[in-house]
TORMIFI-377021 format. One record per residue (C-alpha): residue number from 1; x, y, z; residue in three letters. Coordinates in nm, 3 decimals, padded with zeros to 5 digits. Last residue first. Layout:
+------+---------+---------+---------+------+
| resi |      c1 |      c2 |      c3 | resn |
+------+---------+---------+---------+------+
|  NUM |       X |       Y |       Z |  ALA |
...
+------+---------+---------+---------+------+
***
This chain:
+------+---------+---------+---------+------+
| resi |      c1 |      c2 |      c3 | resn |
+------+---------+---------+---------+------+
|  364 |  20.421 |  01.400 |  34.905 |  ASN |
|  363 |  20.584 |  01.328 |  35.245 |  GLY |
|  362 |  20.250 |  01.314 |  35.435 |  LEU |
|  361 |  20.336 |  01.649 |  35.614 |  ALA |
|  360 |  20.430 |  01.809 |  35.284 |  VAL |
|  359 |  20.095 |  01.702 |  35.140 |  LEU |
|  358 |  19.912 |  01.838 |  35.436 |  LEU |
|  357 |  20.075 |  02.168 |  35.407 |  ARG |
|  356 |  19.990 |  02.181 |  35.030 |  ARG |
|  355 |  19.622 |  02.105 |  35.123 |  ALA |
|  354 |  19.607 |  02.386 |  35.369 |  PHE |
|  353 |  19.757 |  02.639 |  35.127 |  ASP |
|  352 |  19.491 |  02.531 |  34.861 |  GLY |
|  351 |  19.207 |  02.534 |  35.109 |  ALA |
|  350 |  19.278 |  02.887 |  35.255 |  ALA |
|  349 |  19.013 |  03.064 |  35.060 |  GLU |
|  348 |  18.757 |  02.800 |  35.184 |  PRO |
|  347 |  18.830 |  02.868 |  35.542 |  ARG |
|  346 |  18.931 |  02.548 |  35.739 |  LEU |
|  345 |  18.894 |  02.527 |  36.111 |  ARG |
|  344 |  19.046 |  02.405 |  36.437 |  ASP |
|  343 |  19.425 |  02.381 |  36.350 |  THR |
|  342 |  19.688 |  02.450 |  36.605 |  PRO |
|  341 |  20.021 |  02.377 |  36.451 |  ALA |
|  340 |  20.257 |  02.081 |  36.417 |  ALA |
|  339 |  20.086 |  01.980 |  36.089 |  LEU |
|  338 |  20.023 |  01.611 |  36.184 |  LEU |
|  337 |  19.974 |  01.675 |  36.558 |  ALA |
|  336 |  19.755 |  01.980 |  36.497 |  GLY |
|  335 |  19.555 |  01.788 |  36.237 |  LEU |
|  334 |  19.495 |  01.500 |  36.477 |  GLU |
|  333 |  19.388 |  01.744 |  36.752 |  ALA |
|  332 |  19.164 |  01.941 |  36.530 |  ALA |
|  331 |  18.991 |  01.626 |  36.414 |  THR |
|  330 |  18.927 |  01.506 |  36.764 |  ARG |
|  329 |  18.808 |  01.841 |  36.889 |  ASP |
|  328 |  18.552 |  01.852 |  36.594 |  THR |
|  327 |  18.651 |  02.075 |  36.304 |  PHE |
|  326 |  18.484 |  02.397 |  36.201 |  HIS |
|  325 |  18.438 |  02.432 |  35.813 |  ALA |
|  324 |  18.425 |  02.784 |  35.681 |  THR |
|  323 |  18.157 |  02.800 |  35.400 |  GLY |
|  322 |  18.060 |  03.166 |  35.437 |  ASP |
|  321 |  17.738 |  03.080 |  35.624 |  PRO |
|  320 |  17.942 |  02.885 |  35.872 |  ASP |
|  319 |  17.974 |  02.507 |  35.875 |  LEU |
|  318 |  17.967 |  02.285 |  36.185 |  GLY |
|  317 |  18.143 |  02.056 |  36.411 |  ALA |
|  316 |  18.314 |  01.844 |  36.130 |  ILE |
|  315 |  18.491 |  01.514 |  36.215 |  GLY |
|  314 |  18.309 |  01.277 |  35.982 |  ASP |
|  313 |  18.085 |  01.138 |  36.263 |  TRP |
|  312 |  18.040 |  01.505 |  36.358 |  ALA |
|  311 |  17.872 |  01.572 |  36.031 |  MET |
|  310 |  17.572 |  01.355 |  36.140 |  SER |
|  309 |  17.426 |  01.645 |  36.331 |  ALA |
|  308 |  17.412 |  01.865 |  36.025 |  GLU |
|  307 |  17.254 |  01.595 |  35.825 |  ASN |
|  306 |  16.975 |  01.539 |  36.070 |  CYS |
|  305 |  16.912 |  01.911 |  36.124 |  ARG |
|  304 |  16.883 |  01.951 |  35.746 |  GLU |
|  303 |  16.622 |  01.672 |  35.724 |  ALA |
|  302 |  16.411 |  01.827 |  36.008 |  MET |
|  301 |  16.432 |  02.176 |  35.839 |  ALA |
|  300 |  16.326 |  02.029 |  35.513 |  LEU |
|  299 |  16.010 |  01.890 |  35.673 |  SER |
|  298 |  15.929 |  01.522 |  35.684 |  TRP |
|  297 |  15.567 |  01.412 |  35.734 |  ASP |
|  296 |  15.493 |  01.462 |  35.359 |  PRO |
|  295 |  15.774 |  01.244 |  35.245 |  PRO |
|  294 |  16.084 |  01.438 |  35.099 |  LEU |
|  293 |  16.144 |  01.431 |  34.731 |  ASP |
|  292 |  16.370 |  01.738 |  34.677 |  LEU |
|  291 |  16.406 |  01.846 |  34.319 |  ASP |
|  290 |  16.706 |  01.776 |  34.097 |  VAL |
|  289 |  16.724 |  01.938 |  33.770 |  ARG |
|  288 |  16.895 |  01.896 |  33.429 |  GLY |
|  287 |  16.582 |  01.754 |  33.250 |  ALA |
|  286 |  16.512 |  01.485 |  33.522 |  ALA |
|  285 |  16.592 |  01.397 |  33.889 |  ALA |
|  284 |  16.350 |  01.337 |  34.156 |  ARG |
|  283 |  16.520 |  01.360 |  34.500 |  VAL |
|  282 |  16.587 |  01.174 |  34.813 |  PRO |
|  281 |  16.853 |  01.359 |  35.035 |  TYR |
|  280 |  17.223 |  01.338 |  35.129 |  GLY |
|  279 |  17.431 |  01.588 |  35.326 |  GLY |
|  278 |  17.448 |  01.968 |  35.325 |  LEU |
|  277 |  17.228 |  02.140 |  35.074 |  LEU |
|  276 |  17.397 |  02.283 |  34.772 |  GLY |
|  275 |  17.137 |  02.238 |  34.503 |  ASN |
|  274 |  17.109 |  01.866 |  34.596 |  PRO |
|  273 |  17.410 |  01.802 |  34.827 |  ALA |
|  272 |  17.440 |  01.423 |  34.811 |  PRO |
|  271 |  17.203 |  01.236 |  34.585 |  VAL |
|  270 |  16.915 |  00.976 |  34.635 |  HIS |
|  269 |  16.707 |  00.878 |  34.335 |  LEU |
|  268 |  16.344 |  00.900 |  34.203 |  ARG |
|  267 |  16.334 |  00.935 |  33.833 |  GLN |
|  266 |  16.156 |  01.231 |  33.668 |  PRO |
|  265 |  16.037 |  01.175 |  33.310 |  MET |
|  264 |  16.218 |  01.431 |  33.082 |  ASP |
|  263 |  16.554 |  01.255 |  33.040 |  ARG |
|  262 |  16.905 |  01.395 |  33.034 |  ILE |
|  261 |  16.932 |  01.424 |  33.420 |  LEU |
|  260 |  16.805 |  01.081 |  33.471 |  ALA |
|  259 |  17.084 |  00.917 |  33.263 |  ASP |
|  258 |  17.340 |  01.119 |  33.450 |  LEU |
|  257 |  17.197 |  00.994 |  33.790 |  LEU |
|  256 |  17.198 |  00.637 |  33.688 |  MET |
|  255 |  17.554 |  00.654 |  33.565 |  ALA |
|  254 |  17.655 |  00.823 |  33.889 |  THR |
|  253 |  17.508 |  00.550 |  34.111 |  ALA |
|  252 |  17.688 |  00.281 |  33.907 |  SER |
|  251 |  18.015 |  00.486 |  33.920 |  ALA |
|  250 |  17.975 |  00.524 |  34.289 |  THR |
|  249 |  17.950 |  00.155 |  34.339 |  LEU |
|  248 |  18.241 |  00.083 |  34.101 |  ARG |
|  247 |  18.449 |  00.320 |  34.315 |  ASN |
|  246 |  18.438 |  00.051 |  34.583 |  PHE |
|  245 |  18.657 | -00.146 |  34.346 |  ASP |
|  244 |  18.951 |  00.063 |  34.434 |  LEU |
|  243 |  18.947 | -00.091 |  34.787 |  ASP |
|  242 |  18.705 | -00.078 |  35.084 |  TYR |
|  241 |  18.607 | -00.441 |  35.058 |  PRO |
|  240 |  18.247 | -00.501 |  35.179 |  ILE |
|  239 |  18.123 | -00.604 |  35.520 |  PRO |
|  238 |  17.747 | -00.656 |  35.572 |  MET |
|  237 |  17.704 | -00.673 |  35.950 |  PRO |
|  236 |  17.340 | -00.591 |  36.057 |  SER |
|  235 |  17.332 | -00.214 |  36.108 |  TYR |
|  234 |  16.987 | -00.163 |  35.939 |  LEU |
|  233 |  16.827 | -00.459 |  36.067 |  ARG |
|  232 |  16.597 | -00.300 |  36.329 |  GLU |
|  231 |  16.561 | -00.011 |  36.091 |  ALA |
|  230 |  16.402 | -00.241 |  35.819 |  VAL |
|  229 |  16.136 | -00.361 |  36.056 |  ALA |
|  228 |  16.064 | -00.005 |  36.182 |  ALA |
|  227 |  16.033 |  00.128 |  35.825 |  SER |
|  226 |  15.778 | -00.122 |  35.718 |  ILE |
|  225 |  15.511 |  00.122 |  35.630 |  ASP |
|  224 |  15.245 | -00.068 |  35.411 |  ARG |
|  223 |  15.150 |  00.090 |  35.080 |  GLY |
|  222 |  15.268 | -00.213 |  34.882 |  ARG |
|  221 |  15.596 | -00.196 |  35.063 |  TRP |
|  220 |  15.686 |  00.140 |  35.214 |  LEU |
|  219 |  16.028 |  00.221 |  35.368 |  VAL |
|  218 |  16.096 |  00.554 |  35.551 |  LYS |
|  217 |  16.439 |  00.649 |  35.702 |  LEU |
|  216 |  16.588 |  00.961 |  35.852 |  LEU |
|  215 |  16.950 |  00.939 |  35.951 |  CYS |
|  214 |  17.167 |  00.981 |  36.274 |  PRO |
|  213 |  17.520 |  00.862 |  36.281 |  PRO |
|  212 |  17.596 |  00.510 |  36.420 |  PRO |
|  211 |  17.688 |  00.448 |  36.777 |  GLU |
|  210 |  17.776 |  00.080 |  36.864 |  PRO |
|  209 |  17.826 | -00.022 |  36.504 |  SER |
|  208 |  17.746 | -00.383 |  36.424 |  ARG |
|  207 |  18.042 | -00.566 |  36.279 |  SER |
|  206 |  18.213 | -00.595 |  35.940 |  PRO |
|  205 |  18.101 | -00.241 |  35.848 |  ALA |
|  204 |  17.882 | -00.180 |  35.548 |  TYR |
|  203 |  17.603 |  00.022 |  35.706 |  LEU |
|  202 |  17.848 |  00.199 |  35.942 |  HIS |
|  201 |  18.074 |  00.319 |  35.657 |  TYR |
|  200 |  17.772 |  00.431 |  35.466 |  GLU |
|  199 |  17.636 |  00.664 |  35.741 |  LEU |
|  198 |  17.934 |  00.897 |  35.737 |  ALA |
|  197 |  17.844 |  01.051 |  35.399 |  HIS |
|  196 |  17.515 |  01.210 |  35.529 |  GLN |
|  195 |  17.183 |  01.059 |  35.534 |  ALA |
|  194 |  16.819 |  01.127 |  35.452 |  VAL |
|  193 |  16.657 |  00.819 |  35.314 |  LEU |
|  192 |  16.328 |  00.769 |  35.142 |  TRP |
|  191 |  16.247 |  00.421 |  34.994 |  ILE |
|  190 |  15.950 |  00.291 |  34.798 |  GLU |
|  189 |  15.993 | -00.088 |  34.779 |  LEU |
|  188 |  15.876 | -00.313 |  34.487 |  GLU |
|  187 |  16.221 | -00.390 |  34.343 |  ALA |
|  186 |  16.345 | -00.538 |  34.665 |  PRO |
|  185 |  16.048 | -00.792 |  34.662 |  ASP |
|  184 |  15.930 | -00.797 |  35.017 |  ALA |
|  183 |  15.984 | -01.109 |  35.239 |  GLY |
|  182 |  15.901 | -00.913 |  35.561 |  VAL |
|  181 |  16.228 | -00.866 |  35.743 |  ALA |
|  180 |  16.492 | -01.032 |  35.487 |  GLU |
|  179 |  16.342 | -00.848 |  35.190 |  ALA |
|  178 |  16.338 | -00.525 |  35.381 |  ALA |
|  177 |  16.692 | -00.577 |  35.485 |  MET |
|  176 |  16.803 | -00.634 |  35.130 |  PHE |
|  175 |  16.612 | -00.317 |  35.021 |  ARG |
|  174 |  16.770 | -00.107 |  35.292 |  LEU |
|  173 |  17.102 | -00.244 |  35.178 |  LYS |
|  172 |  17.038 | -00.126 |  34.839 |  PRO |
|  171 |  16.977 |  00.242 |  34.960 |  VAL |
|  170 |  17.325 |  00.297 |  35.118 |  ALA |
|  169 |  17.503 |  00.350 |  34.773 |  GLU |
|  168 |  17.251 |  00.626 |  34.690 |  GLU |
|  167 |  17.366 |  00.816 |  35.013 |  VAL |
|  166 |  17.725 |  00.802 |  34.907 |  ASN |
|  165 |  17.723 |  00.815 |  34.540 |  GLY |
|  164 |  17.671 |  01.137 |  34.331 |  SER |
|  163 |  17.694 |  01.512 |  34.399 |  GLY |
|  162 |  17.465 |  01.792 |  34.318 |  CYS |
|  161 |  17.389 |  02.077 |  34.081 |  LEU |
|  160 |  17.750 |  02.182 |  34.124 |  PRO |
|  159 |  17.818 |  02.532 |  34.267 |  GLY |
|  158 |  17.668 |  02.870 |  34.328 |  ARG |
|  157 |  17.686 |  03.161 |  34.583 |  GLY |
|  156 |  18.063 |  03.135 |  34.602 |  ARG |
|  155 |  18.131 |  03.045 |  34.968 |  HIS |
|  154 |  17.788 |  02.897 |  35.063 |  ARG |
|  153 |  17.744 |  02.711 |  34.738 |  HIS |
|  152 |  18.100 |  02.582 |  34.732 |  LEU |
|  151 |  18.089 |  02.482 |  35.100 |  ILE |
|  150 |  17.770 |  02.279 |  35.032 |  ALA |
|  149 |  17.941 |  02.111 |  34.742 |  ASN |
|  148 |  18.239 |  02.020 |  34.950 |  VAL |
|  147 |  18.033 |  01.880 |  35.234 |  VAL |
|  146 |  17.808 |  01.615 |  35.095 |  ASP |
|  145 |  18.011 |  01.619 |  34.778 |  PRO |
|  144 |  18.334 |  01.456 |  34.913 |  TYR |
|  143 |  18.466 |  01.497 |  34.557 |  SER |
|  142 |  18.169 |  01.406 |  34.344 |  ALA |
|  141 |  18.071 |  01.737 |  34.179 |  GLY |
|  140 |  17.803 |  01.711 |  33.913 |  ILE |
|  139 |  17.746 |  01.974 |  33.645 |  TRP |
|  138 |  17.438 |  02.139 |  33.502 |  PRO |
|  137 |  17.466 |  02.328 |  33.187 |  ALA |
|  136 |  17.448 |  02.711 |  33.210 |  ALA |
|  135 |  17.799 |  02.765 |  33.088 |  LEU |
|  134 |  17.943 |  03.123 |  33.147 |  GLY |
|  133 |  18.297 |  02.981 |  33.109 |  SER |
|  132 |  18.419 |  03.209 |  33.402 |  ALA |
|  131 |  18.180 |  03.017 |  33.644 |  GLU |
|  130 |  18.312 |  02.693 |  33.530 |  TRP |
|  129 |  18.678 |  02.796 |  33.569 |  ALA |
|  128 |  18.608 |  02.929 |  33.924 |  ARG |
|  127 |  18.423 |  02.613 |  34.018 |  ALA |
|  126 |  18.711 |  02.406 |  33.896 |  LEU |
|  125 |  18.957 |  02.581 |  34.106 |  ALA |
|  124 |  18.710 |  02.554 |  34.407 |  LEU |
|  123 |  18.693 |  02.171 |  34.333 |  MET |
|  122 |  19.062 |  02.140 |  34.331 |  PRO |
|  121 |  19.098 |  02.290 |  34.679 |  ALA |
|  120 |  18.794 |  02.133 |  34.833 |  LEU |
|  119 |  18.889 |  01.770 |  34.792 |  HIS |
|  118 |  19.237 |  01.766 |  34.942 |  PHE |
|  117 |  19.117 |  02.039 |  35.183 |  ALA |
|  116 |  18.866 |  01.812 |  35.341 |  LEU |
|  115 |  19.139 |  01.552 |  35.458 |  TRP |
|  114 |  19.073 |  01.596 |  35.826 |  GLY |
|  113 |  18.708 |  01.555 |  35.740 |  ALA |
|  112 |  18.763 |  01.183 |  35.714 |  PHE |
|  111 |  18.856 |  01.159 |  36.086 |  PRO |
|  110 |  19.230 |  01.097 |  36.137 |  MET |
|  109 |  19.303 |  00.803 |  36.369 |  ALA |
|  108 |  19.423 |  00.592 |  36.077 |  SER |
|  107 |  19.683 |  00.856 |  35.997 |  LEU |
|  106 |  19.888 |  00.768 |  36.296 |  ARG |
|  105 |  19.918 |  00.418 |  36.164 |  THR |
|  104 |  20.144 |  00.518 |  35.864 |  ARG |
|  103 |  20.243 |  00.153 |  35.829 |  GLY |
|  102 |  20.193 |  00.093 |  35.453 |  ALA |
|  101 |  19.825 |  00.005 |  35.506 |  ALA |
|  100 |  19.778 |  00.362 |  35.650 |  VAL |
|   99 |  19.941 |  00.504 |  35.343 |  LEU |
|   98 |  19.728 |  00.273 |  35.123 |  ARG |
|   97 |  19.420 |  00.398 |  35.287 |  ASP |
|   96 |  19.522 |  00.763 |  35.227 |  ILE |
|   95 |  19.558 |  00.669 |  34.855 |  ARG |
|   94 |  19.220 |  00.505 |  34.872 |  TRP |
|   93 |  19.046 |  00.826 |  35.004 |  TRP |
|   92 |  19.171 |  01.053 |  34.717 |  PRO |
|   91 |  19.465 |  01.278 |  34.768 |  MET |
|   90 |  19.474 |  01.593 |  34.551 |  LEU |
|   89 |  19.123 |  01.526 |  34.440 |  SER |
|   88 |  18.912 |  01.585 |  34.135 |  PRO |
|   87 |  18.563 |  01.425 |  34.098 |  ALA |
|   86 |  18.406 |  01.593 |  33.798 |  ALA |
|   85 |  18.089 |  01.533 |  33.579 |  PHE |
|   84 |  17.946 |  01.744 |  33.311 |  ALA |
|   83 |  17.608 |  01.801 |  33.138 |  ILE |
|   82 |  17.495 |  01.922 |  32.793 |  ASP |
|   81 |  17.858 |  02.006 |  32.726 |  PRO |
|   80 |  17.971 |  02.299 |  32.516 |  ARG |
|   79 |  18.315 |  02.171 |  32.433 |  VAL |
|   78 |  18.426 |  02.519 |  32.317 |  GLU |
|   77 |  18.295 |  02.691 |  32.613 |  ARG |
|   76 |  18.469 |  02.450 |  32.840 |  LEU |
|   75 |  18.788 |  02.516 |  32.642 |  ILE |
|   74 |  18.758 |  02.897 |  32.692 |  ARG |
|   73 |  18.687 |  02.847 |  33.064 |  ALA |
|   72 |  19.001 |  02.633 |  33.100 |  ALA |
|   71 |  19.216 |  02.901 |  32.942 |  ALA |
|   70 |  19.068 |  03.169 |  33.161 |  GLU |
|   69 |  19.097 |  02.971 |  33.488 |  THR |
|   68 |  19.434 |  02.807 |  33.457 |  GLU |
|   67 |  19.377 |  02.573 |  33.768 |  ASN |
|   66 |  19.120 |  02.393 |  33.531 |  PHE |
|   65 |  19.403 |  02.239 |  33.331 |  ASP |
|   64 |  19.243 |  02.107 |  33.011 |  LEU |
|   63 |  19.363 |  01.903 |  32.708 |  ALA |
|   62 |  19.083 |  01.746 |  32.515 |  VAL |
|   61 |  18.992 |  01.388 |  32.465 |  ALA |
|   60 |  18.739 |  01.229 |  32.231 |  ARG |
|   59 |  18.467 |  00.969 |  32.232 |  LEU |
|   58 |  18.169 |  00.927 |  31.991 |  ALA |
|   57 |  17.951 |  00.663 |  32.134 |  PRO |
|   56 |  17.958 |  00.309 |  31.969 |  PHE |
|   55 |  17.771 |  00.052 |  32.191 |  ARG |
|   54 |  17.731 | -00.310 |  32.101 |  GLY |
|   53 |  17.875 | -00.458 |  32.418 |  GLU |
|   52 |  18.205 | -00.549 |  32.257 |  ILE |
|   51 |  18.198 | -00.183 |  32.118 |  ALA |
|   50 |  18.175 | -00.045 |  32.468 |  ALA |
|   49 |  18.487 | -00.239 |  32.566 |  GLY |
|   48 |  18.690 | -00.151 |  32.273 |  ILE |
|   47 |  18.602 |  00.223 |  32.282 |  ARG |
|   46 |  18.660 |  00.227 |  32.645 |  VAL |
|   45 |  19.017 |  00.102 |  32.614 |  ASN |
|   44 |  19.071 |  00.348 |  32.335 |  ASN |
|   43 |  18.935 |  00.620 |  32.569 |  LEU |
|   42 |  19.189 |  00.533 |  32.837 |  LYS |
|   41 |  19.468 |  00.581 |  32.576 |  ARG |
|   40 |  19.311 |  00.906 |  32.474 |  GLU |
|   39 |  19.310 |  01.026 |  32.837 |  ALA |
|   38 |  19.678 |  00.942 |  32.868 |  ALA |
|   37 |  19.748 |  01.150 |  32.568 |  ALA |
|   36 |  19.533 |  01.440 |  32.695 |  ALA |
|   35 |  19.733 |  01.464 |  33.013 |  ASP |
|   34 |  19.572 |  01.773 |  33.181 |  ARG |
|   33 |  19.242 |  01.610 |  33.132 |  SER |
|   32 |  18.915 |  01.687 |  32.956 |  ALA |
|   31 |  18.724 |  01.363 |  32.854 |  VAL |
|   30 |  18.449 |  01.414 |  32.588 |  VAL |
|   29 |  18.154 |  01.182 |  32.570 |  ILE |
|   28 |  17.928 |  01.188 |  32.260 |  GLU |
|   27 |  17.599 |  01.024 |  32.182 |  ALA |
|   26 |  17.518 |  00.985 |  32.536 |  PHE |
|   25 |  17.266 |  00.728 |  32.677 |  SER |
|   24 |  17.421 |  00.424 |  32.528 |  GLY |
|   23 |  17.478 |  00.238 |  32.856 |  ARG |
|   22 |  17.828 |  00.102 |  32.776 |  ARG |
|   21 |  17.993 |  00.443 |  32.756 |  ALA |
|   20 |  17.839 |  00.539 |  33.089 |  VAL |
|   19 |  18.000 |  00.249 |  33.288 |  ALA |
|   18 |  18.349 |  00.287 |  33.140 |  GLU |
|   17 |  18.349 |  00.659 |  33.183 |  LEU |
|   16 |  18.217 |  00.653 |  33.528 |  VAL |
|   15 |  18.500 |  00.406 |  33.614 |  MET |
|   14 |  18.754 |  00.646 |  33.475 |  GLY |
|   13 |  18.588 |  00.927 |  33.678 |  THR |
|   12 |  18.643 |  00.729 |  33.986 |  LEU |
|   11 |  19.003 |  00.639 |  33.923 |  GLN |
|   10 |  19.103 |  00.989 |  33.817 |  GLY |
|    9 |  19.050 |  01.142 |  33.459 |  MET |
|    8 |  18.983 |  01.518 |  33.533 |  SER |
|    7 |  18.665 |  01.647 |  33.387 |  ILE |
|    6 |  18.414 |  01.430 |  33.214 |  LEU |
|    5 |  18.197 |  01.607 |  32.964 |  LEU |
|    4 |  17.878 |  01.447 |  32.841 |  LEU |
|    3 |  17.712 |  01.539 |  32.506 |  ARG |
|    2 |  17.357 |  01.446 |  32.467 |  SER |
|    1 |  17.106 |  01.205 |  32.299 |  MET |
+------+---------+---------+---------+------+
***
């Protein structure tokens, strides 16, 4: 049994807390938030729900502002987590969707990477506090992790162990399509998927996507390769509601990952940005580690090229070795119109100022 630290109590982290408290894997869960009183109210809700299901983890809240590096580092050292999870954002995807729904139609044309600074800026601040704490425990970063975590590793030489969600959330559809194609039991399948964040939106779209992003896929059923049959059905319409309940999918993927990381027996999963790689990969997770689990006929270089090519569907043309993100022409044009200034790249050190400019432009 281990101590889990959840940092910054947003919508996603709240759902992760609810899911993990009911699983019984952690003896203690600590929530670190700028508003400790609000975190304690949330913990009371979790205490009741977990108790109804027969689980009684120790739950407590601590006040923490990771923008205050030294003070945050001290608190992190005092908590001494065995593993931590964080998904801070200055403007999560669902708030952008609400702005669009409220009539800010111009925003609907912005590729997802246009909002990169909203996720990168707080994750950079958290990374500084985590490094200053000197903690060796693994931590999971789930704020646009396919790209943000890769930037952190390139810019600072270190970062989260991996992300959660995204590529793992795509795997269930592969199981459903395999069952439809060959009558396979979804639980019997062996699946390997290399895919970046953008793929998920095409898999769960209300209509077949004319030009989906690239991915690598292998599906075995009782030793038989049925990848081609699954690929034929991969983009069959399977619409889901992209509202706050979507966070429940990521919370489920995160709970599975956290469980695996505190156990000794490796579990096959899919995660974004394992050890700072760009995009999503199959891994074996155990004992605080994630190790790539590519099929023998896939090289790491092949997988990296696939994920790098897929970035364009999110609106990123490339990442420099120092973590600078170069936007596609479309993203640059939309950002330029919103900010009234030419904008074709984002340097990590400029993320905070970039995010503030975006907030002003959005009227926040």
